[in-house]
C-alpha positions, -999 to +999 in steps of 0.1 A: +212+672-762+206+637-776+174+618-773+185+597-745+190+627-721+164+651-736+141+663-708+104+647-708+072+662-697+037+653-688+008+677-695-024+673-675-053+695-691-087+684-693-096+709-723-080+690-754-078+722-773-059+739-746-037+710-740-029+710-780-021+746-779+003+744-748+020+714-767+024+734-799+039+764-780+062+742-761+074+728-793+085+761-805+098+773-773+118+740-763+121+718-793+142+693-772+115+686-748+097+656-753+060+653-742+058+618-729+020+620-722-011+642-721-037+634-697-070+650-689-075+645-650-055+646-619-057+607-609-043+600-646-017+627-639-006+611-608-005+576-620+013+584-655+039+608-636+047+578-614+052+555-642+069+576-667+092+597-642+093+629-665+115+660-655+086+685-659+050+685-650+025+710-665-006+706-644-039+724-649-051+738-616-085+730-621-095+695-633-125+671-626-122+647-600-088+656-587-074+692-590-038+697-603-027+708-570-041+678-553-025+654-578+006+672-572+004+666-534-004+632-539+024+627-563+050+643-538+037+618-513+039+588-533+074+597-552+102+571-548+129+579-520+160+594-536+145+600-571+147+636-585+111+651-582+097+667-614+097+705-618+061+718-614+045+744-635+007+751-628-015+763-656-044+784-645-072+809-656-065+843-645-075+846-607-058+874-588-057+855-555-046+823-572-018+840-588-006+858-555-007+825-538+016+810-568+040+840-563+040+838-526+054+802-528+078+808-558+057+783-578+058+788-616+027+793-633+011+799-667-022+819-674-046+806-698-045+812-729-006+807-728+013+834-742+045+827-761+067+854-743+055+842-708+062+806-719+096+814-729+104+828-694+092+797-679+113+774-701+141+793-694+138+791-657+130+752-661+163+747-682+184+765-657+169+745-627+174+713-645+211+722-654+218+729-617+210+693-607+203+698-570+202+668-547+169+650-549+160+652-513+167+691-513+145+694-545+116+673-529+116+691-497+116+724-513+084+713-535+068+699-503+072+734-487+056+750-519+027+727-520+021+730-482+017+767-487-005+764-518-029+739-499-030+764-470-039+793-493-076+804-491-079+810-527-067+773-535-088+757-507-123+744-512-146+767-495-172+756-470-208+753-486-226+751-455-224+754-418-197+734-399-207+699-392-217+691-355-238+657-364-234+629-390-259+608-405-237+577-410-245+538-418-234+513-394-206+492-404-230+465-415-249+490-433-283+480-420-292+513-403-284+551-401-272+563-367-267+599-357-231+604-347-218+635-330-186+650-346-173+655-312-171+618-308-151+610-339-114+602-335-106+599-372-120+598-407-104+577-433-112+575-470-119+539-482-132+533-519-165+549-522-168+554-486-153+574-458-147+554-425-159+574-393-138+561-363-150+566-330-138+550-298-150+515-302-172+519-331-171+524-371-194+539-395-196+547-431-202+579-451-207+586-488-195+621-486-161+625-501-133+632-478-125+664-494-161+677-492-161+667-455-128+683-447-143+717-459-169+714-434-147+706-404-125+729-382-089+725-395-075+737-362-096+706-348-091+680-376-057+676-389-051+660-424-023+637-419-025+620-453-045+627-482-068+598-471-071+608-432-083+634-411-073+630-373-088+649-342-056+667-330-064+661-294-067+624-300-032+620-311-010+604-284+023+604-300+041+605-334+068+577-340+092+569-368+098+536-380+132+520-393+125+537-427+119+570-412+082+573-418+059+587-393+029+569-377+007+581-350-007+564-318-042+575-310-063+578-280-093+556-279-084+536-313-059+509-316-047+516-352-015+534-361-020+561-389+006+568-414+017+605-418+026+613-453+056+633-463+035+663-471+021+666-437+051+654-416+060+691-408+028+691-384+048+668-360+081+690-354+092+693-318+082+729-305 
């Protein structure tokens, strides 16, 4: 394999010594593999993977800011149509339930510290998969199914830190006062820069709580994640409609906006 066709990988690992150790082991197990970049957090992993389009991703499952799982999910949503999606390998400290979640979804993983014999098996599996050259759309859909299963796994989901929310202390849109907003009145939540927008029929408020923390304290049967930046009350969804590009958008009861549905969450809206 020449340099023009050699596969490239991106490593996302927030501990420099472990990143260096994985890079060294990969050099021994797969000399042809070029390490395109090593990054230390999920946001950088998403950004660099989109820019570099590597064939393989090694993502640490626990990273500051954005986990490896969240980064992979965001990347799958943003990946260009028709482009082959990278092969995913998650790197994790041993956790029985997390390992069971990976195995249930047939997702390849490595345990820290990485063992040469286990890495060799992973490398062989990656080589065989790359050689098969499955259609890009088929491979992406298979990855999306795996990620949906992992995001639903209790071992990999953020656990609620307190009782479910029923009342929000939210700033008015102008920021001049704090209002008590019943969660029962909310149509949807949307991440926006450093805030989360809280949308009720006819009103908008702002929260500083990150959307991920907020989601952990809401009933997932009541509020559906339809995009990495949006949670919508299920009973407020009037219809799901496809645009000319095939992307789903939601029409809502009580709000004029149309909400985009990401690839990852489009499976929520299949006809029964």
